[in-house]
Each structure stands twice: as structure tokens, then as C-alpha cells.
N, C-alpha and C positions, 0 to 999 in steps of 0.2 A: 659746553656739554660735556666736555675733558674734567672744568672745576665743579658743574654743578655736581656730578658724578662722583667728585672728593666728598666737596660737603656733606651728601646725602653720608658717605661710610663713615661720617662719623655719630650715623646715628644709630648702628650695627654694630657698635668697640662698647666695650664691660661698665667703661664710664659713663654715657650715656645713658645705659640701658640703668643702672643709675642712679644718675639723676631725676630719668620721669616718675620711676618709682619713687622717690625725691615729690617729684608733684600732686602723683598721685593718695602721697599719709597726709601732705602740706590739705592736699583740696579738702581731703572727710575727718583733718583735729577742724579749717576751719568749718565745718557742717554739723563737727559733735560742737563746738565750741559755739554756736546760732543758736543750737537748742534747747542748750545747756540755759542763758540766758535770754529764749524766745519769748518766753508767759511767764505771769508767775501764779498760773491755775495751775491742781498741781493735781487737771488729768491730762494722762500721753495719751491714751491710744480708744480705737473707736468702740471693741466690750464693753467700756465703761463709759457711750457715749461721750469720747473726751476731745481730749484734742486743743487746738487753737485758736480753732473758730468757738467749739462749744463757749467755752473758758468767757472771750469774751461776747459771747448774742445774750451771755450771763444764766445761762441755762447749772452754771458753775454752786449758784448763791438762789437754785430750784427749789433747797432749803429753809433756806438760811428768810425770817422776814424780821421788819421791825431794826431794832439794834444788835442783833448778831449778825445779822448782813450788812451792816452798816462796819462791821469789827473785822469781819468777814475779808470785806472789799480794803477795810483800812492795815490790814497785818496781809494781806498780799503785799495791796504797791510795798509797807514797807522791805516788805521779806524779797520782792524784784529790786528794785532801789539797794539793801544791800547786793546783794547776786551783780548787779551791773557790773561796776569794774570789773567784777573780774573774767568775766562771764571777753567784756572790752577787750582786754590787756588779750583777755585767751584766743581771738578772733585777730586782734592786732599782731600777736604773737603768726598765727599760722596763716592771714596774708603774706609777714615777710619772708617765709620759708616756701612760699608758695613761688612767692614772684624771683626767689636769688635763684631757685637750680631754674626757672628759669633765661633767666641771666646765660647762664652757666652755659646750657644749650647753647644760644646765642651765641654766644664767642668762641664754643668748641664746631656748631657750623660756619665759623666765619673764617677759623682756623689761623685764631688766634693765638693757640700756643706751639701753632712748627714753629712761628715767625716771632716770638718772646717765648721761647721755653720757659723764661724766667716767671711769667703767669701762672704755670702747675704747683708751683710750689708754694704762690701767695692762693693760691686755690688750695692747697693740702691744709695750708694755714689758718684758710678762714672755718675751715671745713671741722677741723678739731675743737676750736676757738666755740663753733655754737654747737657741737655736739658735748662739751664738756659743761657750756649754758645751759641745755634742755636738762639739767640733773637740778640748779638751783634754778631755775625757773614751773618748775615739778614740783619741785617742795610749797612754792609759795603757793601756786595755784591749789592743789588739797591743801596746804597747811587753810588758806583762806577761806575759800569751801567749807571745811569743818569746824574755824572756827566762826560762819552766817546759820549753821547747821543746831550748833550749841549753840545758838543765839538765845531768848528767851521769844525776841520775836517767833521764831521758827516755832520753841514750842509749845506757845500761847496757837498758833495758831494751826499747826498738830493737832493740840489738843478740842479745838475749836469744831476744826472739823469732824474728827473721832468721832463724838458726839451726837452729831448729827447722821454720822452711820455713811461717810463720806472717806472712800479708802483711797491712795495712791499722796495723800502728802506728809511724807511721811519725813524727818530730820538728817535724814540719810543718801548719800553718796546714790546717783540714779545713775542707770548706761552709759549715754550720750558722756557728764561725768569721766566714771573711768572707761571710756572704748579712749576721748584724743591722752588719756592720757597713758596707759598701753600703747597707740598711735604715737606720744611722741619718744612714748621707748623706741618702736622702730623705728624713726628717724632718722635717733642720734647713733646705729648700729649702721645705718645705710649711709649717716654721713660719716663717719670711722673707718668704713670699708671702699667710699668714693677716696676719702683722703691717706689712702694708700693706694688707691687705682691710679691719681695723681699722680708718687713717686712714682710709678711703676713709669707711666707715658712720658715724666719728662725726665729719667735713667737710656727711653727707647729711644728719645728728638733728641739725645746730644749726643747718643751715639752716630743715628742717623747720621747729625752735622756736617759728626768729625770725622767720616767715611770718605770723604770728597776729600780732603785737606795728607788723608791719610796714604789715597791713590795716588 
């Protein structure tokens, strides 16, 4: 019973709270990334009778006929394939960022840092590396997206839909992609905070382990 209580106490520490926040941010990044690459259609809201279901059931092509309809489908498929690698990479990153703090929470609950204090320094190093690596990852994410939106496929697609009176197919970043970037920045700050807390906890554990020797 006392062992279980000591393990549960870890979930009330500052480091555990940061790690749970990192889990939440990673889950939101994963959701936003899946939204970014989830549909080739431009409809994203119920007021426009849109969404993935409306697009998949053919409603998005109700204003097209003949060659224009085939052209719209081809452009949508090509545009979807251009964005797919970026979305998959972002989802993979979100998945890794989701698993990492979950593993650290388990390690903390099992009191590994108390028995092996050097683990906290390893944890700190990993946090700093991930936080610094988030910067080039974000650059690649937005640079790749802007390259897709500036491509001739996106421009032709936008013009074709606008010629039929459709809105929502603009060649620009949408809300889910911007939100994914902002969430990644928040996650990087949380990682730096966790790195600082890991160093603090290392000093605390080291001091507590030295007290019996001094006595």
C-alpha cells in the first residue's frame, strides 16, 4: 500500500504535470495533422454542406459536368497526393511526441529516477534535443506546405472551383495547419520547462541520497 501511494505521488509533481500537458499537446498535433491530410476536398464546414462525407459522396462535384468534373477529380487527387507525405510526416511526429511523455510518466511512476538518478540527466538531454529539433521540423512543415499551395496544381484547382462559384479551395494555410504549428511551439516550450525540472529533481535526489552518508 505504501509503495502504491509513493508511486501515485509522482503524478502530483511538477514534472509529471508537464509530461501530461505534453501528452495533450501531442494528441492535438496528431489530430490537426490528420485533418490537414484527411481529405482532398476543400469543404470544411457544415454551413457549406461540406466536410469529408459530403466530399466523398460526390456532392462537391455537383456543379461540374463532363470534362470539368473529370478535371476537378484529377486535380483533387493530385493535390491530395502532394500533401499526403507532409501530413504523414506530421502525424508520425505527433505520434512519437505522444508516446515519449507517456513512457516518461511510466518511468516516473516506477521510481526509476530515484534508483538511477542519472536517468534525469538523460531525460533532460532528450528534452533539449527534441525542443531544438522542433524548430527545423516546423520550418520543413510550413515550407513544404507552402510549396504545395504555390504549385500549379493548387492554382489550377483554385481557379477551376472559383469558376463554378465554389469557395473554400484557396491556396493558403488553413486553421488546422496553423494550429499544428502553434501547438508544436507550445510543446517545445513545455519540453524546455521539463528539462529544467529534470535538472532540479536530479539535484534534489542527489542531495537526499547523500544525507545518510553525512549522518
